[in-house]
Each structure stands twice: as structure tokens, then as C-alpha cells.
C-alpha positions as a LaTeX table, in Angstrom:
\begin{tabular}{lrrr}
\hline
Residue & $x$ (\AA) & $y$ (\AA) & $z$ (\AA) \\
\hline
Met1 & $-65.82$ & 24.46 & $-87.94$ \\
Asp2 & $-68.24$ & 21.50 & $-88.06$ \\
Lys3 & $-70.50$ & 20.42 & $-90.94$ \\
Asn4 & $-73.51$ & 22.33 & $-89.58$ \\
Asp5 & $-71.56$ & 25.59 & $-89.69$ \\
Val6 & $-70.56$ & 24.90 & $-93.30$ \\
Asn7 & $-74.14$ & 24.19 & $-94.34$ \\
Phe8 & $-75.46$ & 27.38 & $-92.79$ \\
Glu9 & $-72.65$ & 29.41 & $-94.38$ \\
Glu10 & $-73.30$ & 27.93 & $-97.83$ \\
Glu11 & $-77.00$ & 28.80 & $-97.60$ \\
Ala12 & $-76.18$ & 32.33 & $-96.52$ \\
Leu13 & $-73.91$ & 32.81 & $-99.54$ \\
Asn14 & $-76.58$ & 31.44 & $-101.89$ \\
Glu15 & $-79.32$ & 33.71 & $-100.51$ \\
Arg16 & $-77.27$ & 36.87 & $-99.89$ \\
Gly17 & $-77.54$ & 39.63 & $-102.44$ \\
Lys18 & $-80.80$ & 38.50 & $-104.03$ \\
Gly19 & $-82.47$ & 41.74 & $-103.05$ \\
Lys20 & $-85.39$ & 40.12 & $-101.25$ \\
Lys21 & $-87.59$ & 42.30 & $-99.10$ \\
Gly22 & $-88.85$ & 40.71 & $-95.91$ \\
His23 & $-88.69$ & 37.04 & $-94.98$ \\
Asp24 & $-89.66$ & 34.23 & $-97.35$ \\
Phe25 & $-90.82$ & 31.97 & $-94.52$ \\
Ala26 & $-93.70$ & 31.92 & $-92.05$ \\
Gly27 & $-93.42$ & 34.58 & $-89.37$ \\
Gly28 & $-95.31$ & 35.05 & $-86.14$ \\
Leu29 & $-98.90$ & 34.01 & $-85.53$ \\
Ile30 & $-101.38$ & 36.83 & $-86.22$ \\
Leu31 & $-105.03$ & 36.53 & $-85.23$ \\
Glu32 & $-107.72$ & 38.53 & $-86.96$ \\
Pro33 & $-109.15$ & 41.18 & $-84.60$ \\
Lys34 & $-112.73$ & 40.56 & $-83.52$ \\
Arg35 & $-114.87$ & 43.62 & $-84.09$ \\
Gly36 & $-117.03$ & 44.83 & $-81.26$ \\
Leu37 & $-117.47$ & 47.21 & $-78.37$ \\
Tyr38 & $-115.57$ & 46.03 & $-75.30$ \\
Asp39 & $-116.71$ & 48.01 & $-72.27$ \\
Lys40 & $-115.02$ & 45.82 & $-69.65$ \\
Tyr41 & $-111.33$ & 45.27 & $-68.93$ \\
Val42 & $-109.25$ & 43.94 & $-71.82$ \\
Leu43 & $-106.11$ & 42.07 & $-70.79$ \\
Leu44 & $-102.95$ & 42.42 & $-72.83$ \\
Leu45 & $-100.74$ & 39.38 & $-72.28$ \\
Asp46 & $-97.30$ & 40.08 & $-73.71$ \\
Phe47 & $-94.42$ & 37.61 & $-73.90$ \\
Asn48 & $-91.31$ & 39.33 & $-72.60$ \\
Arg49 & $-88.60$ & 39.11 & $-75.31$ \\
Leu50 & $-90.26$ & 36.16 & $-77.01$ \\
Tyr51 & $-87.65$ & 35.28 & $-79.64$ \\
Pro52 & $-84.56$ & 35.78 & $-77.43$ \\
Ser53 & $-86.32$ & 33.68 & $-74.76$ \\
Ile54 & $-87.03$ & 30.92 & $-77.30$ \\
Ile55 & $-83.39$ & 30.84 & $-78.41$ \\
Gln56 & $-82.31$ & 30.40 & $-74.79$ \\
Glu57 & $-85.10$ & 28.03 & $-73.71$ \\
Tyr58 & $-84.69$ & 25.63 & $-76.63$ \\
Asn59 & $-80.93$ & 26.09 & $-77.04$ \\
Ile60 & $-81.19$ & 27.15 & $-80.70$ \\
Cys61 & $-77.79$ & 27.80 & $-82.25$ \\
Phe62 & $-75.55$ & 27.06 & $-85.23$ \\
Thr63 & $-73.73$ & 24.63 & $-82.95$ \\
Thr64 & $-76.75$ & 22.69 & $-81.64$ \\
Val65 & $-79.28$ & 22.46 & $-84.50$ \\
Glu66 & $-78.84$ & 19.87 & $-87.24$ \\
Arg67 & $-79.09$ & 21.26 & $-90.78$ \\
Phe68 & $-81.33$ & 19.27 & $-93.15$ \\
Pro69 & $-80.25$ & 19.40 & $-96.83$ \\
Asp70 & $-83.85$ & 19.18 & $-98.12$ \\
Gly71 & $-84.73$ & 22.61 & $-96.75$ \\
Leu72 & $-87.13$ & 21.36 & $-94.07$ \\
Val73 & $-87.36$ & 23.19 & $-90.77$ \\
Pro74 & $-84.90$ & 21.45 & $-88.42$ \\
Arg75 & $-86.10$ & 19.74 & $-85.26$ \\
Leu76 & $-85.21$ & 20.77 & $-81.76$ \\
Leu77 & $-82.40$ & 18.81 & $-80.17$ \\
Ser78 & $-82.03$ & 17.98 & $-76.48$ \\
Ser79 & $-78.42$ & 19.13 & $-76.32$ \\
Lys80 & $-77.23$ & 19.65 & $-72.76$ \\
Thr81 & $-74.36$ & 21.85 & $-73.89$ \\
Ala82 & $-75.45$ & 25.47 & $-74.24$ \\
Gly83 & $-74.90$ & 26.89 & $-77.71$ \\
Val84 & $-73.06$ & 30.11 & $-78.53$ \\
Leu85 & $-76.21$ & 32.15 & $-79.28$ \\
Pro86 & $-78.11$ & 31.17 & $-76.11$ \\
Glu87 & $-75.06$ & 31.95 & $-73.98$ \\
Leu88 & $-74.55$ & 35.28 & $-75.73$ \\
Leu89 & $-78.19$ & 36.26 & $-75.22$ \\
Lys90 & $-78.10$ & 35.16 & $-71.60$ \\
Asn91 & $-75.12$ & 37.43 & $-71.03$ \\
Leu92 & $-76.79$ & 40.39 & $-72.75$ \\
Val93 & $-80.01$ & 39.97 & $-70.75$ \\
Gln94 & $-78.14$ & 39.66 & $-67.45$ \\
Arg95 & $-76.05$ & 42.73 & $-68.22$ \\
Gly96 & $-79.19$ & 44.67 & $-69.09$ \\
Arg97 & $-80.80$ & 43.73 & $-65.77$ \\
Thr98 & $-77.66$ & 44.71 & $-63.90$ \\
Val99 & $-77.60$ & 48.13 & $-65.55$ \\
Lys100 & $-81.29$ & 48.64 & $-64.74$ \\
Ser101 & $-80.58$ & 47.84 & $-61.10$ \\
Trp102 & $-77.84$ & 50.51 & $-61.07$ \\
Met103 & $-80.39$ & 53.07 & $-62.25$ \\
Lys104 & $-82.26$ & 52.80 & $-58.93$ \\
Asn105 & $-79.38$ & 54.45 & $-57.07$ \\
Ala106 & $-78.24$ & 56.81 & $-59.83$ \\
Ser107 & $-79.19$ & 60.44 & $-60.32$ \\
Gly108 & $-78.95$ & 63.23 & $-62.86$ \\
Ile109 & $-77.11$ & 62.55 & $-66.09$ \\
Asn110 & $-76.05$ & 59.10 & $-64.84$ \\
Val111 & $-79.64$ & 57.90 & $-65.04$ \\
Leu112 & $-79.86$ & 58.89 & $-68.70$ \\
Gln113 & $-76.53$ & 57.28 & $-69.51$ \\
Leu114 & $-77.49$ & 54.02 & $-67.80$ \\
Asp115 & $-80.88$ & 54.01 & $-69.50$ \\
Ile116 & $-79.22$ & 54.37 & $-72.92$ \\
Gln117 & $-76.89$ & 51.51 & $-72.03$ \\
Gln118 & $-79.67$ & 49.14 & $-70.95$ \\
Gln119 & $-81.75$ & 50.06 & $-74.01$ \\
Ala120 & $-78.78$ & 49.27 & $-76.26$ \\
Leu121 & $-78.34$ & 45.88 & $-74.60$ \\
Lys122 & $-82.05$ & 45.14 & $-74.97$ \\
Leu123 & $-82.05$ & 46.18 & $-78.64$ \\
Thr124 & $-79.02$ & 44.01 & $-79.36$ \\
Ser125 & $-80.58$ & 40.92 & $-77.79$ \\
Asn126 & $-83.93$ & 41.50 & $-79.50$ \\
Ser127 & $-82.30$ & 41.94 & $-82.91$ \\
Met128 & $-80.53$ & 38.58 & $-82.89$ \\
Tyr129 & $-83.50$ & 36.85 & $-84.54$ \\
Glu130 & $-83.58$ & 39.49 & $-87.29$ \\
Cys131 & $-79.90$ & 38.83 & $-87.99$ \\
Leu132 & $-80.70$ & 35.15 & $-88.45$ \\
Gly133 & $-83.67$ & 35.82 & $-90.75$ \\
Phe134 & $-82.27$ & 38.61 & $-92.94$ \\
Ser135 & $-80.64$ & 37.21 & $-96.08$ \\
Asn136 & $-78.03$ & 40.02 & $-96.28$ \\
Ser137 & $-76.87$ & 39.52 & $-92.71$ \\
Arg138 & $-73.50$ & 37.84 & $-92.18$ \\
Phe139 & $-75.23$ & 35.65 & $-89.57$ \\
Tyr140 & $-78.04$ & 34.61 & $-91.92$ \\
Ala141 & $-79.41$ & 31.14 & $-91.10$ \\
Lys142 & $-82.92$ & 30.67 & $-92.47$ \\
Pro143 & $-83.48$ & 27.23 & $-90.84$ \\
Leu144 & $-82.76$ & 28.70 & $-87.39$ \\
Ala145 & $-85.04$ & 31.68 & $-88.01$ \\
Glu146 & $-87.81$ & 29.35 & $-89.20$ \\
Leu147 & $-87.39$ & 27.17 & $-86.13$ \\
Ile148 & $-87.66$ & 30.20 & $-83.83$ \\
Thr149 & $-90.83$ & 31.54 & $-85.47$ \\
Gln150 & $-92.34$ & 28.05 & $-85.48$ \\
Gln151 & $-91.83$ & 27.76 & $-81.73$ \\
Gly152 & $-93.24$ & 31.26 & $-81.30$ \\
Arg153 & $-96.43$ & 30.34 & $-83.15$ \\
Glu154 & $-96.85$ & 27.20 & $-81.06$ \\
Ile155 & $-96.34$ & 29.09 & $-77.79$ \\
Leu156 & $-98.82$ & 31.82 & $-78.72$ \\
Gln157 & $-101.39$ & 29.27 & $-79.91$ \\
Ser158 & $-101.04$ & 27.26 & $-76.69$ \\
Thr159 & $-101.75$ & 30.43 & $-74.71$ \\
Val160 & $-104.83$ & 31.13 & $-76.85$ \\
Asp161 & $-106.06$ & 27.56 & $-76.27$ \\
Leu162 & $-105.49$ & 27.85 & $-72.52$ \\
Val163 & $-107.42$ & 31.12 & $-72.29$ \\
Gln164 & $-110.33$ & 29.91 & $-74.41$ \\
Asn165 & $-110.62$ & 26.30 & $-73.23$ \\
Asn166 & $-109.55$ & 26.49 & $-69.58$ \\
Leu167 & $-110.71$ & 29.98 & $-68.63$ \\
Asn168 & $-113.61$ & 30.29 & $-71.09$ \\
Leu169 & $-112.57$ & 33.81 & $-72.07$ \\
Glu170 & $-112.58$ & 35.43 & $-75.49$ \\
Val171 & $-109.33$ & 36.20 & $-77.29$ \\
Ile172 & $-110.09$ & 39.24 & $-79.43$ \\
Tyr173 & $-106.68$ & 39.75 & $-81.06$ \\
Gly174 & $-103.17$ & 38.36 & $-81.20$ \\
Asp175 & $-99.93$ & 39.31 & $-82.94$ \\
Thr176 & $-96.62$ & 37.41 & $-82.76$ \\
Asp177 & $-95.86$ & 37.83 & $-79.05$ \\
Ser178 & $-99.07$ & 39.04 & $-77.42$ \\
Ile179 & $-102.80$ & 38.42 & $-77.17$ \\
Met180 & $-105.70$ & 40.60 & $-76.06$ \\
Val181 & $-108.31$ & 38.94 & $-73.88$ \\
Tyr182 & $-111.75$ & 40.30 & $-73.06$ \\
Ser183 & $-112.20$ & 39.63 & $-69.34$ \\
Gly184 & $-115.83$ & 40.73 & $-69.05$ \\
Leu185 & $-114.94$ & 42.11 & $-65.62$ \\
Asp186 & $-115.31$ & 45.58 & $-64.10$ \\
Gly187 & $-112.82$ & 45.18 & $-61.23$ \\
Val188 & $-109.12$ & 45.57 & $-61.99$ \\
Ala189 & $-108.12$ & 43.19 & $-59.18$ \\
Lys190 & $-110.28$ & 40.38 & $-60.58$ \\
Ala191 & $-108.99$ & 41.08 & $-64.08$ \\
Lys192 & $-105.38$ & 40.79 & $-62.90$ \\
Ala193 & $-106.19$ & 37.54 & $-61.11$ \\
Ile194 & $-107.52$ & 36.13 & $-64.38$ \\
Ala195 & $-104.35$ & 37.29 & $-66.13$ \\
Glu196 & $-102.19$ & 35.36 & $-63.67$ \\
Lys197 & $-104.11$ & 32.17 & $-64.53$ \\
Ser198 & $-103.26$ & 32.74 & $-68.19$ \\
Arg199 & $-99.55$ & 32.10 & $-67.63$ \\
Pro200 & $-98.84$ & 28.55 & $-68.87$ \\
Gly201 & $-95.11$ & 29.09 & $-68.27$ \\
Gly202 & $-92.25$ & 31.24 & $-69.45$ \\
Glu203 & $-91.64$ & 34.92 & $-68.93$ \\
Arg204 & $-94.65$ & 37.07 & $-69.72$ \\
Glu205 & $-95.76$ & 40.57 & $-68.90$ \\
Ile206 & $-99.24$ & 41.83 & $-68.09$ \\
\hline
\end{tabular}
């Protein structure tokens, strides 16, 4: 066990059992909804598995992120060695996709069983961030959770800036991993084309 592991474990022991409800650090970016009547197509741009994707993309792990004793949010490191958490999430996501591919050729009760399996894998991967941010979790690591939400806010804000500054469209709402964009268009094909231009990178759904 290295010094980073010890630091994270000590913080978990100090915070655990305090009976706190919710997180005591900044969460996802939430934009105030803009009131109005929107009679044209509204695009919903949703980041697919935002927090698990951030953990993998930025290699965020107990084994890769330096722990600062002053409580500041740690900085991202350019470690070439994949951490335990990113590798674990990668495995869960790949297994989920494999199970979903099996569903195409399944029938009857097998479809239901495979669907339950892929949903369980998806839930497990999506809940990893919550395990890091919940003080009563055995995997509690507030600095890692803060780092993940910080990256999430930056990614969502960069998408908002791209839509508003590059495409001159109005963002009417946003919450953690998605934004709603008023296209001002009647045709669904044109609206989808605009949505494709709103992808600055990463895995997103429309």
C-alpha cells in the first residue's frame, strides 16, 4: 500500500459515521431553466455515462491521483499506467456491451435474463462515483469524487459554450450530464444535423 492509499483511508475513517446527508462538496453543473414556449425542436444532448467515462478518460484512481494534505482538489496526472478503477470500469462497460450483443440473437426468457444482467453491469459501473463520494462507503475518497465532479462541470460548460458561441443556439436548461438546446428548426433531419455539430468529443447520446 503506498502513501496515497493511506491518506485516502485515513480521510475515510475520519469522515465515516458522521451521519452526513448528501455530499459536502460541489456536485454537477445545473443551469437554471429558461422560461418560455418552445414550439420548434428541442435537442437533448446527454453524455453517456458521464462520471464512469471521466474516470476512464482521465485515469482517476487511488493509485494515480496524488493526495494533497491541505484538502484541495487534486490535479489530474498524466500517468500512462491505467489505474485500478479505470480498468475495472472498462471491464464492466465491455461486459455490458457484450451481453447486449447477445440479446440480439436471444429469445423468450433468455432476453429478460440477459437484460437484467446488462442492467446490473450498467448500474454497478454508474454507482462507482457514488461509492467514492459517500462518506459511509468503504471506498470513500472525497478528493477523487471532487475531481470527477469538477471535470464533469468543465465538460458540460464547454459544451454549453460551443453551442452558444459556435452554433449561436440557445441552451435552455442543463443538469449534470445533459443540456437542452432550442434548435429553432421544424425539420427533424436539420435538428439532428445541428446536434451532431454539438459533439466536441467524448461519448454522447442524442
